[in-house]
Every structure is written in C-alpha cells, then in structure tokens.
C-alpha positions in Angstrom: 14.8 12.3 3.3 11.4 12.5 5.0 9.5 11.6 1.8 11.8 8.6 1.2 11.0 7.1 4.7 7.3 7.8 4.3 7.3 6.2 0.8 9.0 3.0 2.0 6.8 2.7 5.1 3.7 3.2 2.9 4.8 0.4 0.6 5.4 -1.9 3.6 2.0 -1.0 5.0 0.4 -1.7 1.6 2.0 -5.1 1.5 0.8 -5.9 5.0 -2.8 -4.9 4.1 -2.5 -7.1 1.0 -1.4 -10.1 3.1 -4.3 -9.5 5.6 -6.7 -9.4 2.7 -6.0 -13.1 2.1 -7.4 -14.0 5.5 -10.7 -12.5 4.7 -10.9 -14.0 1.2 -11.5 -17.6 2.5 -14.7 -16.5 4.1 -17.8 -16.9 1.9 -19.9 -14.4 3.7 -20.8 -11.0 2.2 -18.8 -9.2 4.9 -15.8 -11.3 4.1 -16.1 -10.3 0.4 -16.6 -6.7 1.3 -13.6 -6.5 3.7 -11.4 -8.4 1.2 -12.2 -5.9 -1.6 -11.8 -3.0 0.7 -8.4 -4.2 1.9 -7.3 -4.9 -1.6 -8.2 -1.4 -2.8 -6.5 0.2 0.2 -3.4 -1.9 -0.3 -3.1 -1.0 -4.0 -3.8 2.7 -3.3 -1.2 2.9 -0.5 1.4 1.1 -2.6 0.8 3.5 -5.5 1.2 6.6 -3.2 4.4 5.1 -1.7 5.9 4.5 -5.1 5.0 8.1 -6.3 6.6 9.5 -3.1 9.8 7.5 -3.7 10.0 8.6 -7.3 9.6 12.3 -6.2 12.3 11.8 -3.6 14.7 10.1 -6.0 14.2 12.7 -8.7 14.8 15.6 -6.2 17.8 14.0 -4.7 19.4 13.6 -8.1 18.9 17.3 -8.9 20.9 18.3 -5.8 
C-alpha cells in the first residue's frame, strides 16, 4: 500500500511542477527558458516514476 500512495503523490507533484512551468515560460530571459525546461523535465520524470510505481503496486496486489 505504501507504493500506491507514493505513486499517486508523485503523479500529483509532477502535475504541480508542470503547471508551475507555465509561469516561467512567459518570461523571455535565458533564466526563464532554463527554469521552464528544467521544470518540464522534472515533471515528466516524476510522473513516469509515479506511473511505474503504481503499475508495480497494482500488479503485486493482483497476485495476492
């Protein structure tokens, strides 16, 4: 059950990071572009890890 909660919270955190990325996108400066790209990469990575954890949790709960 722990992996399920962690997976869901990681997906939520990834979505929050993706939404915060849009605030930095409007800025034309180089720091704005860098932070926007960094937040987008972190959001995608965290979402992917959360999805993998949920798949592992679901597959193990079905075996039991």
